[in-house]
C-alpha positions as CSV (number, residue, x, y, z in Angstrom):
1,M,81.4,99.3,88.1
2,K,81.5,95.5,88.7
3,Q,85.0,94.1,89.9
4,N,86.1,90.7,88.5
5,T,87.9,88.3,91.0
6,T,89.5,84.9,90.4
7,A,89.1,82.2,92.9
8,K,92.4,80.3,94.1
9,P,92.2,76.6,93.9
10,T,92.3,74.8,97.1
11,L,93.2,71.1,98.0
12,S,90.7,69.0,99.8
13,K,91.7,67.2,102.9
14,G,91.6,63.9,101.1
15,K,94.1,64.9,98.4
16,L,96.5,66.3,100.9
17,A,96.5,63.1,102.9
18,T,97.3,61.1,99.7
19,I,100.4,63.4,98.9
20,V,101.8,63.1,102.4
21,A,101.5,59.3,102.3
22,I,103.4,59.2,99.0
23,L,106.3,61.3,100.3
24,L,106.5,59.2,103.4
25,G,106.7,56.0,101.3
26,L,109.6,57.5,99.1
27,A,111.5,58.4,102.3
28,A,111.2,54.9,103.7
29,A,112.3,53.4,100.4
30,A,115.4,55.6,100.3
31,L,116.2,54.6,103.8
32,L,115.9,50.9,103.1
33,W,118.0,51.3,99.9
34,S,120.9,53.0,101.7
35,G,120.9,50.2,104.3
36,H,121.0,47.3,101.9
37,R,124.4,45.4,101.7
38,W,125.4,44.1,98.3
39,P,127.4,40.9,97.9
40,G,131.2,41.5,97.7
41,H,131.2,44.7,99.8
42,D,132.9,44.9,103.2
43,H,130.1,44.8,105.8
44,G,132.5,46.4,108.3
45,G,133.2,49.4,106.0
46,E,136.8,48.2,105.2
47,V,138.2,48.1,101.7
48,A,137.5,45.0,99.7
49,K,140.4,42.6,99.5
50,Q,141.9,42.4,96.0
51,A,144.0,39.7,94.3
52,D,147.8,39.8,94.7
53,S,149.9,40.9,91.7
54,Y,153.7,40.5,91.1
55,T,156.0,42.5,88.9
56,C,159.6,42.7,87.8
57,P,161.6,45.5,89.6
58,M,163.6,46.1,86.3
59,H,160.7,45.7,83.9
60,P,157.5,47.1,85.4
61,Q,155.5,46.2,82.4
62,I,155.7,42.5,83.4
63,I,152.8,41.8,85.8
64,Q,151.7,38.3,86.9
65,D,149.2,37.0,89.4
66,R,151.6,34.6,91.0
67,P,155.3,34.6,92.0
68,G,157.9,33.6,89.5
69,S,160.8,34.9,87.4
70,C,161.0,37.8,84.9
71,P,160.9,36.4,81.3
72,I,163.3,39.1,80.2
73,C,166.0,39.4,82.9
74,G,165.3,36.3,85.0
75,M,165.0,38.3,88.3
76,D,162.5,37.2,90.9
77,L,159.1,39.0,90.7
78,I,158.2,41.1,93.7
79,K,154.7,41.6,95.2
80,I,152.9,44.8,94.3
81,E,151.9,46.6,97.5
82,Q,148.2,47.6,97.5
83,T,147.4,51.3,98.3
84,P,145.7,51.4,101.7
85,P,142.5,53.6,102.0
86,T,142.8,57.1,103.1
87,G,143.4,57.4,106.8
88,A,144.6,53.8,107.1
89,K,147.8,53.4,109.0
90,D,150.9,52.6,106.7
91,K,152.5,49.4,107.6
92,V,155.6,47.6,106.0
93,D,155.3,43.9,105.9
94,E,158.4,42.5,107.5
95,P,159.3,38.9,106.8
96,S,159.2,36.9,109.9
97,P,162.2,34.6,110.1
98,P,161.9,31.1,111.3
99,A,162.4,30.6,115.0
100,D,165.8,28.8,114.6
101,R,167.3,31.4,112.2
102,A,168.4,34.8,113.3
103,I,168.6,37.7,110.8
104,L,171.9,39.5,111.1
105,F,171.2,42.4,108.7
106,Y,169.6,43.2,105.4
107,R,171.7,43.7,102.2
108,N,171.1,45.6,99.0
109,P,170.1,43.0,96.3
110,M,172.1,44.8,93.6
111,T,175.1,46.0,95.7
112,P,175.9,43.5,98.5
113,S,178.3,45.9,100.2
114,I,175.4,48.1,101.1
115,T,173.6,46.8,104.2
116,S,171.0,47.9,106.7
117,P,170.2,46.7,110.3
118,V,166.4,47.1,109.5
119,P,164.2,46.3,106.5
120,A,164.6,48.8,103.7
121,K,164.2,49.4,100.0
122,D,166.7,50.6,97.4
123,E,166.3,53.4,95.0
124,M,164.4,51.1,92.6
125,G,161.9,50.0,95.2
126,M,163.5,46.6,95.7
127,D,163.4,45.1,99.2
128,Y,166.6,44.5,100.9
129,I,167.4,40.8,101.3
130,P,167.7,39.4,104.8
131,V,171.0,37.7,105.7
132,Y,170.6,34.9,108.2
133,S,173.2,33.7,110.7
134,D,173.6,30.2,109.1
135,E,174.4,31.8,105.7
136,T,177.6,33.5,106.8
137,P,179.7,31.3,109.1
138,P,182.6,32.9,110.9
139,A,185.5,33.6,108.6
140,T,188.3,31.0,108.8
141,N,191.7,30.7,107.3
142,Q,190.1,28.9,104.3
143,D,187.9,31.9,103.6
144,K,191.0,33.9,102.9
145,A,192.3,31.9,100.0
146,P,196.1,31.7,99.9
147,L,198.0,33.1,97.0
148,A,201.1,31.4,95.6
149,D,203.2,34.0,97.4
150,G,201.4,33.8,100.7
151,V,199.2,36.8,100.5
152,G,195.4,36.3,101.1
153,L,192.6,36.9,98.7
154,T,190.5,39.4,100.5
155,D,187.8,39.8,97.8
156,L,187.1,36.0,97.5
157,A,185.7,33.6,100.1
158,T,185.2,29.9,100.3
159,V,181.8,28.7,98.8
160,R,179.7,25.9,100.2
161,V,177.2,24.4,97.8
162,G,174.7,21.7,98.3
163,E,174.6,18.5,96.2
164,E,171.4,19.5,94.4
165,A,172.8,23.0,93.6
166,I,176.0,21.4,92.2
167,K,173.9,19.3,89.8
168,L,171.7,22.2,88.7
169,S,174.6,24.6,88.2
170,G,176.7,22.1,86.3
171,V,179.8,22.3,88.4
172,Q,182.4,19.7,87.3
173,T,185.9,19.0,88.7
174,A,189.1,17.4,87.5
175,I,192.2,16.0,89.2
176,A,195.5,17.9,89.1
177,R,198.1,15.5,87.7
178,Q,201.8,15.2,87.6
179,E,202.7,15.1,83.9
180,T,204.5,16.8,81.1
181,V,202.9,19.8,79.3
182,Q,204.3,21.0,76.1
183,R,203.5,24.2,74.2
184,T,203.0,23.9,70.5
185,V,204.1,26.6,68.1
186,R,202.5,26.8,64.7
187,T,203.9,29.0,61.9
188,V,203.8,29.3,58.1
189,G,207.0,28.4,56.3
190,L,208.3,28.9,52.7
191,V,209.7,26.0,50.8
192,V,213.1,26.7,49.3
193,A,215.6,24.5,47.6
194,D,218.4,22.9,49.7
195,E,221.4,25.0,48.7
196,T,223.7,22.0,49.3
197,R,221.9,20.1,46.6
198,V,222.2,22.7,43.8
199,R,224.8,22.0,41.0
200,H,225.9,24.4,38.3
201,I,227.2,22.8,35.1
202,H,230.2,24.6,33.4
203,T,232.6,23.7,30.6
204,K,236.3,23.8,31.2
205,V,237.4,24.1,27.5
206,N,236.5,26.1,24.5
207,G,234.1,24.5,22.0
208,W,230.8,24.4,20.3
209,I,227.5,22.7,21.3
210,E,226.9,19.9,18.8
211,T,223.6,18.5,20.2
212,L,221.5,19.1,23.4
213,A,219.9,16.2,25.2
214,T,218.4,18.5,27.8
215,N,216.3,21.1,25.9
216,F,214.1,23.0,28.4
217,T,214.0,24.4,31.9
218,G,212.3,22.1,34.5
219,Q,213.3,18.9,32.7
220,A,214.1,16.0,35.1
221,V,217.4,14.4,34.7
222,R,219.1,11.5,36.4
223,E,222.7,11.2,37.4
224,G,224.8,9.9,34.4
225,T,222.3,10.8,31.7
226,P,223.6,12.9,28.7
227,L,223.2,16.6,28.8
228,L,225.0,17.7,25.6
229,S,227.7,16.8,23.1
230,L,230.6,19.2,22.8
231,Y,233.1,19.6,20.0
232,S,236.4,21.0,21.4
233,P,239.8,20.9,19.6
234,E,241.4,20.7,23.1
235,L,239.3,17.7,24.0
236,L,240.1,16.0,20.7
237,T,243.9,16.6,21.2
238,S,243.7,15.2,24.7
239,Q,242.0,12.0,23.5
240,Q,244.7,11.6,20.9
241,E,247.5,12.1,23.5
242,F,245.9,9.4,25.7
243,V,245.8,6.9,22.8
244,A,249.4,7.6,21.9
245,A,250.6,7.3,25.4
246,R,248.7,4.0,25.8
247,Q,250.3,2.6,22.6
248,A,253.7,3.8,23.7
249,A,253.3,2.1,27.1
250,A,252.3,-1.1,25.4
251,K,255.5,-1.1,23.4
252,M,257.7,-0.3,26.4
253,E,256.2,-3.3,28.4
254,A,258.8,-5.5,26.6
255,S,261.7,-3.4,28.0
256,N,263.5,-4.8,30.9
257,T,264.4,-1.4,32.2
258,P,262.2,-0.5,35.2
259,E,262.7,3.3,34.7
260,V,261.4,3.1,31.1
261,M,258.4,1.1,32.2
262,A,257.6,3.5,35.0
263,M,257.9,6.5,32.6
264,A,255.5,4.9,30.2
265,S,253.0,4.2,32.9
266,Q,253.2,7.8,34.2
267,L,252.5,9.2,30.7
268,V,249.4,7.1,30.4
269,Q,248.2,8.1,33.8
270,A,248.8,11.8,33.1
271,A,246.8,11.6,29.8
272,R,243.9,9.8,31.6
273,Q,243.8,12.4,34.4
274,R,243.8,15.3,31.9
275,L,240.6,13.8,30.2
276,S,239.0,13.3,33.6
277,L,239.7,16.9,34.7
278,F,238.0,18.1,31.5
279,D,234.9,16.2,32.7
280,V,235.1,13.6,30.0
281,P,232.8,10.7,31.1
282,T,234.6,7.7,32.6
283,A,232.9,5.4,30.0
284,A,234.5,7.4,27.2
285,I,237.9,7.1,28.8
286,E,237.5,3.3,29.3
287,R,236.6,3.0,25.6
288,L,239.8,4.8,24.6
289,D,241.8,2.6,27.0
290,K,240.4,-0.5,25.3
291,G,241.6,0.6,21.9
292,G,238.8,2.9,20.8
293,A,239.4,5.8,18.4
294,P,239.1,9.5,19.6
295,Q,235.7,11.0,19.1
296,R,235.1,14.4,17.5
297,A,232.3,15.4,20.0
298,V,232.4,14.4,23.6
299,T,229.2,13.8,25.5
300,L,228.9,15.5,28.9
301,E,226.7,13.8,31.6
302,A,224.6,15.1,34.5
303,P,226.6,14.9,37.7
304,I,223.5,14.6,40.0
305,S,219.8,13.8,39.7
306,G,217.3,16.6,39.8
307,F,215.5,19.2,37.8
308,V,217.0,21.7,35.4
309,T,216.2,25.0,37.1
310,A,218.4,27.1,34.7
311,K,219.5,26.6,31.1
312,G,221.8,29.0,29.3
313,V,222.9,27.3,26.0
314,Y,221.5,26.2,22.7
315,E,222.6,23.9,19.9
316,G,225.5,25.4,17.8
317,Q,226.4,27.9,20.5
318,Q,230.1,28.5,21.2
319,V,231.0,28.0,24.9
320,A,234.0,29.1,26.9
321,P,235.5,28.1,30.2
322,G,233.5,29.4,33.2
323,M,230.3,29.8,31.2
324,E,227.2,28.4,33.0
325,L,225.5,25.8,30.9
326,F,222.8,24.4,33.3
327,T,221.7,24.5,36.9
328,I,220.4,21.2,38.3
329,T,218.6,21.2,41.7
330,D,218.0,18.0,43.7
331,L,214.5,18.4,45.4
332,S,214.5,15.1,47.2
333,Q,215.2,17.1,50.3
334,V,214.1,20.8,50.8
335,W,214.4,23.5,53.3
336,I,211.5,25.2,55.1
337,E,212.2,28.7,56.3
338,A,209.8,30.0,58.9
339,D,209.6,33.1,61.1
340,L,209.2,32.8,64.9
341,Y,208.7,35.5,67.5
342,E,211.5,36.2,70.0
343,Y,210.0,34.4,72.9
344,E,209.3,31.3,70.8
345,A,212.6,31.1,69.0
346,S,214.5,31.3,72.3
347,Q,213.2,27.7,73.1
348,V,214.2,26.3,69.6
349,K,217.2,24.1,69.4
350,I,219.0,22.5,66.4
351,G,217.8,18.9,65.9
352,Q,214.3,19.4,67.4
353,E,211.6,17.5,65.5
354,A,209.0,19.4,63.6
355,T,205.8,18.4,61.7
356,L,204.7,19.8,58.4
357,S,201.2,19.8,56.9
358,L,199.8,21.1,53.6
359,S,196.7,23.1,53.3
360,Y,195.6,21.3,50.1
361,E,196.3,17.9,51.6
362,P,195.6,18.0,55.3
363,N,196.0,14.2,55.8
364,A,199.6,14.2,54.6
365,T,202.2,15.0,57.2
366,L,206.0,15.1,57.0
367,K,208.6,14.9,59.8
368,G,211.7,17.1,59.8
369,Q,214.2,18.7,62.0
370,V,215.5,22.1,62.9
371,A,218.6,22.6,60.8
372,Y,219.6,26.2,61.6
373,V,218.6,29.2,63.7
374,F,219.6,32.5,62.2
375,P,221.7,34.6,64.5
376,Y,219.8,37.9,63.8
377,L,216.3,39.3,63.9
378,A,214.3,40.8,61.0
379,T,214.0,44.5,62.0
380,E,210.6,45.0,60.3
381,S,208.7,42.0,61.9
382,R,210.9,41.5,65.0
383,T,211.0,37.8,64.2
384,L,213.8,35.2,64.0
385,K,214.1,33.0,60.9
386,V,214.4,29.2,61.5
387,R,215.4,26.7,58.9
388,F,214.0,23.1,58.8
389,N,215.2,20.1,56.8
390,F,212.3,18.0,55.4
391,P,212.6,15.0,53.1
392,N,210.6,15.2,49.9
393,P,210.6,11.8,48.4
394,E,207.3,12.2,46.5
395,L,208.2,15.7,45.5
396,K,205.0,17.2,47.1
397,L,207.0,20.2,48.3
398,K,207.8,22.6,45.5
399,P,210.0,25.7,45.9
400,Q,208.0,28.9,46.9
401,M,205.1,26.9,48.3
402,Y,203.7,27.7,51.7
403,A,203.4,25.0,54.4
404,D,202.3,24.8,58.0
405,V,205.0,23.9,60.4
406,T,204.3,22.7,64.0
407,L,207.0,22.7,66.6
408,A,206.7,21.4,70.2
409,I,208.6,23.6,72.7
410,D,208.7,24.1,76.4
411,Q,208.3,20.5,77.3
412,A,208.4,20.8,81.1
413,P,207.1,18.3,83.7
414,G,205.0,19.4,86.6
415,V,201.5,19.7,88.0
416,S,199.0,20.2,85.2
417,I,195.3,21.1,85.2
418,P,192.8,21.7,82.4
419,D,193.1,25.2,80.9
420,S,189.4,25.9,81.6
421,A,190.0,25.7,85.3
422,V,191.9,29.0,85.4
423,I,190.0,32.3,85.7
424,D,192.5,34.8,84.3
425,S,191.8,38.5,84.9
426,G,195.1,39.6,83.3
427,L,196.6,40.6,86.7
428,R,196.1,37.3,88.5
429,Q,195.0,33.7,87.9
430,V,192.5,32.0,90.2
431,V,191.2,28.4,90.5
432,F,188.6,26.9,92.7
433,V,189.7,23.7,94.6
434,E,187.1,21.4,96.2
435,T,188.7,20.7,99.6
436,V,185.7,18.7,100.9
437,P,182.5,17.6,99.0
438,G,180.5,20.8,98.4
439,T,183.2,23.2,99.7
440,F,185.2,25.2,97.1
441,E,188.2,27.2,98.0
442,P,189.5,30.0,95.7
443,R,193.3,30.0,95.2
444,Q,195.5,32.3,93.3
445,V,198.1,30.3,91.2
446,K,201.1,30.9,89.1
447,I,201.0,29.2,85.8
448,G,203.6,28.2,83.3
449,V,203.4,26.5,80.0
450,R,200.0,26.2,78.2
451,G,199.4,23.7,75.6
452,E,197.1,20.8,74.4
453,G,194.2,22.2,76.5
454,K,196.3,22.0,79.7
455,V,198.3,24.4,81.8
456,R,201.2,23.7,84.1
457,V,200.8,25.2,87.6
458,V,204.0,26.4,89.2
459,A,202.5,27.2,92.6
460,G,199.1,27.1,94.3
461,V,197.8,23.6,93.4
462,S,199.2,20.2,94.3
463,A,198.9,16.9,92.5
464,G,195.7,15.2,93.5
465,D,193.7,18.4,94.1
466,L,190.2,18.6,92.7
467,V,189.9,21.8,90.6
468,V,186.6,23.1,89.1
469,I,186.7,23.1,85.3
470,K,183.0,24.0,84.6
471,A,180.7,26.6,86.1
472,N,183.7,28.1,87.9
473,F,182.5,31.6,87.0
474,L,179.3,31.0,89.0
475,L,181.5,30.1,91.9
476,D,183.6,33.2,91.4
477,S,180.5,35.4,91.6
478,E,179.2,33.6,94.7
479,S,182.6,33.8,96.3
480,R,182.8,37.6,95.7
481,L,179.3,37.9,97.2
482,R,180.2,35.9,100.3
483,A,183.4,37.9,100.7
484,A,181.4,41.2,100.6
485,I,178.9,39.9,103.1
486,N,181.7,38.7,105.5
487,K,183.3,42.1,105.1
488,A,180.1,43.8,105.9
489,I,179.6,41.7,109.0
490,G,183.1,42.5,110.2
491,G,182.5,46.2,109.6
492,G,179.2,46.1,111.5
493,G,177.0,47.0,108.5
494,K,175.7,50.3,107.4
C-alpha cells in the first residue's frame, strides 16, 4: 500500500531576511516616537504650569482668572491652589512681608479674636490675614474711650484713617455747638365749643310765642337781633305800670315837696327795673319812656352773637319760666382738647404757646395757648388731657373736628450735636470724635432732649468738638476690630 505524505512549506533565506528587516524598522520607529518631545510638554518631566484661577470663599461657583471681588457678597477672591503631582512635596505659600514690616501674628478673617502665630486656614479654607506691627500701635489712653461716668470702653478703640479712605467711605463731621434744643410734641386734638361762650335763652314770665325770628338750629344770629315775640299778660301789665308811674311823676314835678318828688322818681325807677329784669329790650323801655303805648307782644333779642345750637320752641307754643328756648354758642374762640402721655404732660405749663394745623388745609396754621391741664389721668389710655384756647375768626374750626396740635417742650440750652452722630444700642450711646485729622476717638455720652434733628449732650462731648455724622457705623465696625486685635496682642494670641 502506498502512503501519502504532505510536504511542509519552508521559507527561503531571502524572505526570512526581509521579515527581519521589517521588524527591526518597526522597533526603531517606536523608539524614536517615544523619545519625541511635543510642544507644551515639560522636557524635565515636571507637570505643565497651568493658568491661575480665583474663587470666592463663600460662593465657590464664582471663578475668575484674575483677582477681584465677589459680585455676590463683595469679599476678596482667593487663589485656587493647584494640586501637585503625586509624590511632590506639599508646600504652603507663605506671604513674604516687606523688609520694613514685621508680622506680629495672623488673625481669622471672619472672627478677629481668633489668632495664630503661624499661617493657617479657617474651617472654610480661608487664609488667616497677617497683622503687621505698624497696623496695631501700642494702646494709649485714647484707645480706651472714656465714658461720661469715667469708665473705659474696652470693646472700642481709636481709629486712624487716611485722607483717601475718608473720601471713599464718605465720613463727614459736624461741630458740637452751644445752643438751645427743644423737643416738639405732636398730638391730635378734638375741637369743642368754649363753655364760657355758650348762652341759654329762657323766659322769666308765662306767655305764648307770637312769632319766631329764629326758626332753625344752626342759624347765625348777632347780638341784639330779634329772636321771638312773646305775648305775656305779666309783661303787658308791667308796661302799663311803667307808663302810669311816668305820668304820675310828671304831674308831681310841679310839687315843691321834695319827699313827693323823690317818691315819684322811685316809682318810675322801680317800674323800669321790673321791665329790665323781665328781659324787655332797652329800646322798648326807652320808647315807653318817651310816651309810647304798651305793646301786646314784646320782642326778645339775642344776648350774644353766635350760632343756634339748640332750639326748643315753635310759634304759638306756650312757655313758662325756666323753659329753655334757645342755646346760642359763640364760636369765635374754641377749645382744643388733646391727650398727652405722662412724660410729655409733666413739661406742659399753662400759657405755653401751641400751633394748630388742619389736615385738609396744611398751609393754614393757628396760634393758641395752653388753657388748662386736667388734674387726673384717663385710666384706659394712661394719658392726661390738656385744653388749648385757639381763636377762630374765620370759623374754620368746627366742633367735633380733629386738628393736629404741636407743642414745644423741654427747651433746654446746652451742647448739641446732630442726631445722626449718636450710635444708640439701647444700653449706651456712642459718638466718634475727630481729635486730630484722620483720628477718630469713640466716646460714650449721656444724651438729653431730642428734637429738630438734634440732640443735647449732657456729658461726653464739649462745644467745638468734631463729631462724625455720616459713615460712623463703618468707624464703629473698624473700632471693634481694632479693639479685638489689641486685646489679642495683649493676650499673646492663640
